[in-house]
C-alpha positions as CSV (number, residue, x, y, z in Angstrom):
1,X,44.1,-73.4,177.9
2,X,47.3,-75.6,178.4
3,X,48.9,-74.5,181.9
4,X,52.5,-76.5,180.9
5,X,55.1,-76.1,178.1
6,X,52.3,-76.7,175.8
7,X,50.9,-73.3,176.0
8,X,52.2,-70.8,172.7
9,X,53.1,-67.9,175.1
10,X,55.3,-70.1,176.5
11,X,56.7,-71.1,173.5
12,X,57.4,-68.6,171.6
13,X,58.9,-67.1,174.8
14,X,61.2,-69.8,174.9
15,X,61.9,-69.8,171.0
16,X,63.6,-65.7,172.1
17,X,65.7,-66.8,175.3
18,X,66.9,-69.8,172.3
19,X,67.6,-67.4,169.8
20,X,69.5,-65.1,173.3
21,X,70.9,-68.6,174.2
22,X,70.2,-68.2,177.0
23,X,69.1,-70.3,180.1
24,X,66.2,-68.9,181.5
25,X,63.3,-70.2,183.3
26,X,59.4,-67.8,182.7
27,X,56.6,-68.3,184.3
28,X,53.7,-66.5,183.4
29,X,50.3,-65.1,184.3
30,X,48.0,-65.1,181.8
31,X,44.5,-63.1,180.8
32,X,42.9,-64.7,177.8
33,X,40.2,-62.2,176.6
34,X,40.1,-63.9,173.2
35,X,38.2,-66.5,172.7
36,X,39.7,-69.5,171.3
37,X,39.1,-71.1,167.5
38,X,36.2,-68.6,166.4
39,X,38.8,-66.8,164.7
40,X,39.1,-64.1,166.0
41,X,43.2,-64.1,166.1
42,X,44.0,-65.5,169.5
43,X,47.0,-67.4,168.9
44,X,49.1,-64.5,167.4
45,X,48.0,-62.6,169.9
46,X,49.3,-65.3,172.5
47,X,52.2,-65.7,170.1
48,X,53.2,-61.9,170.6
49,X,52.3,-61.6,174.5
50,X,55.4,-64.5,174.9
51,X,57.5,-61.9,172.4
52,X,57.7,-59.2,173.2
53,X,57.1,-60.3,177.1
54,X,60.4,-62.7,176.6
55,X,62.8,-60.2,174.4
56,X,61.2,-57.5,177.5
57,X,63.2,-59.6,179.9
58,X,65.8,-61.3,178.5
59,X,66.9,-56.7,178.2
60,X,65.9,-56.4,174.5
61,X,67.8,-58.9,172.9
62,X,65.5,-58.7,168.9
63,X,64.2,-56.0,167.5
64,X,60.7,-55.4,166.0
65,X,61.3,-56.7,162.8
66,X,63.5,-60.3,163.8
67,X,60.3,-60.5,166.6
68,X,57.6,-59.9,164.2
69,X,59.0,-62.3,161.9
70,X,59.1,-64.6,164.3
71,X,55.8,-64.2,165.2
72,X,54.9,-65.1,161.5
73,X,57.0,-67.6,161.7
74,X,55.3,-69.5,164.4
75,X,52.0,-68.4,163.5
76,X,53.2,-69.6,159.5
77,X,51.4,-66.2,158.3
78,X,52.3,-63.1,159.3
79,X,48.2,-61.4,159.1
80,X,47.6,-61.7,161.7
81,X,50.9,-61.3,163.8
82,X,51.3,-57.9,161.7
83,X,47.8,-56.7,163.2
84,X,48.7,-58.1,167.3
85,X,51.8,-56.3,167.0
86,X,51.1,-53.1,165.6
87,X,47.1,-52.0,165.8
88,X,45.0,-50.3,163.7
89,X,44.5,-51.4,159.6
90,X,48.0,-53.7,158.8
91,X,48.5,-55.9,155.6
92,X,50.9,-58.2,156.0
93,X,53.3,-60.1,153.6
94,X,55.9,-62.7,154.1
95,X,58.8,-62.0,151.0
96,X,61.1,-65.4,150.2
97,X,63.5,-64.8,153.1
98,X,59.9,-65.0,155.5
99,X,61.1,-62.1,156.4
100,X,57.2,-59.5,157.0
101,X,56.6,-56.9,154.8
102,X,53.9,-55.0,156.5
103,X,51.9,-51.3,156.1
104,X,49.5,-49.7,158.8
105,X,46.9,-46.9,158.2
106,X,45.2,-45.3,160.1
107,X,42.1,-43.7,159.1
108,X,41.0,-40.4,160.6
109,X,37.5,-42.5,162.1
110,X,37.6,-46.2,162.2
111,X,34.1,-47.7,162.2
112,X,32.6,-49.6,165.1
113,X,33.2,-53.3,165.6
114,X,30.8,-55.6,166.1
115,X,32.0,-59.2,166.9
116,X,29.5,-62.1,167.0
117,X,30.5,-65.5,168.8
118,X,28.5,-68.5,168.3
119,X,29.0,-71.0,170.0
120,X,30.9,-73.1,167.6
121,X,34.4,-73.8,167.9
122,X,36.3,-74.0,164.7
123,X,39.6,-75.2,164.9
124,X,41.9,-74.1,162.6
125,X,42.8,-77.4,160.5
126,X,39.6,-78.1,160.0
127,X,38.7,-74.6,158.7
128,X,42.1,-75.0,156.4
129,X,41.1,-78.2,155.6
130,X,38.1,-77.0,153.2
131,X,39.9,-75.0,151.5
132,X,40.4,-75.9,147.8
133,X,44.6,-76.1,146.9
134,X,43.2,-74.3,143.3
135,X,40.7,-71.9,142.5
136,X,38.9,-70.1,139.6
137,X,40.8,-67.4,137.9
138,X,37.7,-65.2,138.4
139,X,37.9,-65.6,141.8
140,X,40.8,-64.8,143.0
141,X,40.8,-61.8,140.2
142,X,37.5,-60.6,142.4
143,X,39.4,-60.7,145.6
144,X,42.5,-59.2,145.3
145,X,40.3,-56.2,143.6
146,X,38.6,-55.9,146.3
147,X,40.9,-56.4,149.2
148,X,42.1,-53.1,147.5
149,X,39.1,-51.3,147.9
150,X,38.6,-52.6,151.7
151,X,42.2,-50.7,152.2
152,X,41.0,-47.6,150.4
153,X,37.3,-48.3,151.8
154,X,38.7,-48.2,155.3
155,X,40.6,-45.3,155.0
156,X,38.5,-43.2,153.5
157,X,35.5,-43.8,155.4
158,X,33.4,-44.9,152.5
159,X,30.9,-47.7,154.0
160,X,29.4,-48.4,150.7
161,X,32.9,-49.4,149.4
162,X,33.2,-51.6,152.5
163,X,29.8,-53.1,151.8
164,X,31.4,-54.4,149.0
165,X,35.1,-54.7,149.8
166,X,34.4,-57.5,152.6
167,X,32.8,-59.8,149.1
168,X,34.8,-62.9,149.1
169,X,35.2,-65.7,147.2
170,X,37.8,-67.3,148.3
171,X,37.1,-69.0,151.8
172,X,33.5,-68.3,152.9
173,X,32.0,-70.2,150.6
174,X,33.4,-72.9,151.5
175,X,33.6,-72.7,155.3
176,X,30.1,-71.6,155.7
177,X,29.0,-75.1,156.8
178,X,30.9,-75.0,159.8
179,X,28.4,-72.0,160.7
180,X,24.9,-72.7,160.3
181,X,23.3,-69.3,160.4
182,X,25.5,-67.5,158.4
183,X,23.7,-66.4,155.8
184,X,20.9,-65.8,157.6
185,X,22.7,-63.4,160.1
186,X,24.7,-61.1,157.6
187,X,20.8,-60.7,155.9
188,X,20.2,-59.3,159.6
189,X,22.7,-57.5,160.7
190,X,23.0,-55.7,157.3
191,X,19.6,-55.1,157.1
192,X,19.9,-53.3,161.3
193,X,22.5,-51.3,159.9
194,X,25.3,-52.9,159.2
195,X,27.7,-51.2,156.9
196,X,29.5,-54.8,156.3
197,X,30.1,-57.5,158.1
198,X,31.8,-61.1,157.1
199,X,33.2,-64.3,159.1
200,X,35.7,-63.0,160.9
201,X,39.0,-65.3,160.1
202,X,38.3,-68.9,159.7
203,X,35.0,-69.0,161.6
204,X,32.8,-69.1,163.9
205,X,32.8,-64.9,164.8
206,X,30.5,-63.2,162.4
207,X,32.5,-59.1,162.1
208,X,30.8,-56.7,161.6
209,X,31.7,-52.8,160.7
210,X,28.4,-50.4,161.4
211,X,27.9,-46.3,162.8
212,X,28.5,-46.1,166.5
213,X,24.3,-45.4,167.2
214,X,23.4,-48.9,164.8
215,X,25.9,-51.2,167.5
216,X,22.9,-52.2,169.4
217,X,20.5,-53.0,167.1
218,X,23.3,-54.9,165.0
219,X,24.5,-56.3,168.5
220,X,21.2,-57.5,168.9
221,X,20.2,-59.1,165.4
222,X,23.2,-61.3,164.6
223,X,22.6,-63.1,168.5
224,X,18.5,-62.9,167.9
225,X,20.1,-64.8,164.1
226,X,22.2,-67.6,165.5
227,X,19.2,-67.9,168.0
228,X,16.7,-69.0,165.7
229,X,19.4,-71.6,164.5
230,X,18.8,-72.7,167.9
231,X,23.0,-71.3,168.7
232,X,23.4,-69.8,171.6
233,X,25.8,-66.9,171.1
234,X,27.1,-63.4,172.3
235,X,28.3,-59.9,171.3
236,X,31.1,-57.8,171.3
237,X,31.1,-54.1,171.2
238,X,35.2,-53.6,170.3
239,X,36.9,-50.6,169.5
240,X,39.7,-50.9,167.0
241,X,43.5,-50.2,169.1
242,X,45.8,-47.9,167.1
243,X,48.4,-48.8,169.3
244,X,49.3,-52.7,169.3
245,X,51.4,-54.3,171.9
246,X,53.2,-52.9,174.9
247,X,54.6,-54.2,177.8
248,X,53.7,-52.0,180.6
249,X,56.4,-51.6,183.9
250,X,54.2,-54.0,186.9
251,X,54.5,-51.6,190.2
252,X,55.0,-54.2,192.2
253,X,58.8,-54.3,190.2
254,X,57.9,-56.7,187.9
255,X,57.3,-56.3,184.5
256,X,53.4,-57.0,182.5
257,X,52.1,-57.3,178.8
258,X,49.4,-55.8,177.6
259,X,48.1,-55.2,174.1
């Protein structure tokens, strides 16, 4: 991660200062726990950190909507920006004016999340280049229906519906060649008890929604599948953050961002 002006946290903070007309200098100490180029939204999280921190330091010059719109603009899309800001399960789009229209869903009970991170980096621009400019109408209909089903299934806690909702025809078939062993990993994870398995973002991480009592088995199945392909990986057992980005005051007098 760059430690100079190329750092996206710094760049995002500078955008806030520019909008406020403030000529200030920033120095950040960052602790990044998100693997890079693994389809886990690291760039959006970094930009949210920069925007939220700078906005607080400058006295709240931008309201929430303006901050979200800025991060979506910097990212080029709203999905990861909204998720990092809001937490929970979010649905977000940008209207014709670039304003983010979002909804957050907070199910009564979230499933456990297991993420397997192979030692295979997939730069987002490379993964995007594999997607076709046009797709068959039937494939578009297939995905639109399952996107709607995913939200309802997550809210209602329906494991069988979740399994169907993550089926995809618009990106995984084109990108699976970037992640050797993806199909085998998904199959073994389901065999170990996962409800739903999918490529996380552009990859290479694989995300599984699981019952808590099967999380360890699913993690081992995923790691084992990649091991069989000669690829090292590690598994993370995660919980869903319902809060999103927050700013906490540093007892020493400064401010720290956490999210």
